[in-house]
C-alpha positions in Angstrom: 9.2 9.3 -0.2 11.2 7.8 2.8 10.1 4.8 4.8 9.3 6.9 7.9 6.9 9.2 5.9 5.4 6.2 4.1 4.7 4.6 7.6 3.2 7.7 8.9 0.8 8.2 5.9 -0.3 4.5 6.1 -0.9 4.8 10.0 -2.8 8.0 9.4 -5.0 6.2 6.7 -5.6 3.3 9.0 -6.2 5.5 12.1 -3.4 3.8 14.1 -1.8 5.7 16.9 1.2 4.9 18.8 4.3 2.9 17.9 3.5 -0.7 19.0 2.6 -1.8 15.5 5.2 0.1 13.5 7.6 -2.9 12.6 4.6 -5.0 11.2 3.0 -2.0 9.4 6.3 -1.0 8.0 6.8 -4.4 6.7 3.5 -4.8 5.2 3.6 -1.3 3.8 7.0 -2.1 1.9 5.6 -5.5 0.8 2.6 -3.7 -0.9 4.7 -1.1 -2.2 7.0 -3.5 -4.0 3.8 -5.4 -5.3 2.6 -2.3 -6.8 5.9 -1.4 -8.4 6.3 -5.0 -9.6 2.8 -4.8 -11.0 3.8 -1.8 -13.2 2.9 1.1 -11.0 5.6 3.9 -11.3 7.4 5.2 -8.1 5.9 8.5 -9.0 2.2 7.1 -9.0 2.9 5.3 -5.8 3.7 8.4 -4.0 0.5 10.4 -5.1 -2.4 10.7 -2.8 -4.3 8.0 -4.7 -1.3 5.7 -4.6 -0.8 6.0 -0.8 -4.5 5.3 -0.3 -4.1 2.3 -2.6 -1.2 1.1 -0.6 -3.1 1.7 2.5 -6.0 -0.4 1.4 -3.5 -3.2 0.6 -2.0 -3.1 3.9 -5.3 -3.3 5.6 -6.3 -6.3 3.3 -3.2 -8.3 4.5 -3.2 -6.9 8.1 -4.8 -10.0 9.8 -4.1 -12.8 7.5 -4.8 -16.4 8.3 -2.3 -19.2 7.5 -2.3 -19.4 3.7 -4.9 -16.9 3.4 -3.7 -14.1 1.1 -6.3 -12.0 -0.7 -6.6 -8.4 -1.8 -10.0 -6.5 -2.0 -11.7 -5.7 -5.3 -11.1 -2.0 -4.3 -7.3 -2.6 -4.1 -7.3 -4.4 -7.5 -9.3 -1.7 -9.2 -7.2 1.1 -8.0 -4.1 -0.8 -8.8 -5.2 -1.2 -12.2 -6.0 2.7 -12.5 -2.6 3.6 -11.2 -0.9 1.1 -13.6 -2.7 2.5 -16.6 -1.6 6.0 -15.6 1.9 5.0 -15.1 2.1 3.4 -18.8 0.5 6.7 -20.1 3.4 8.7 -18.8 
């Protein structure tokens, strides 16, 4: 999946329209995608509907961070764990 498609799917999941936030959303989407890959989720699983939804939840979690405040929601962690398990089963 190319970066433009990923951005489009994340924006759709967040109900974001227009292009004024594209740069920051793209940056956050790529960061969460890399986090997922580094955690052991396969590229194939990242690109599934559940993978994109998990990535979108992660982007939402870090959308408005305060200084030094980085945390992901329990939903992101739970879905990440499931995607990792499926990735290692393949």
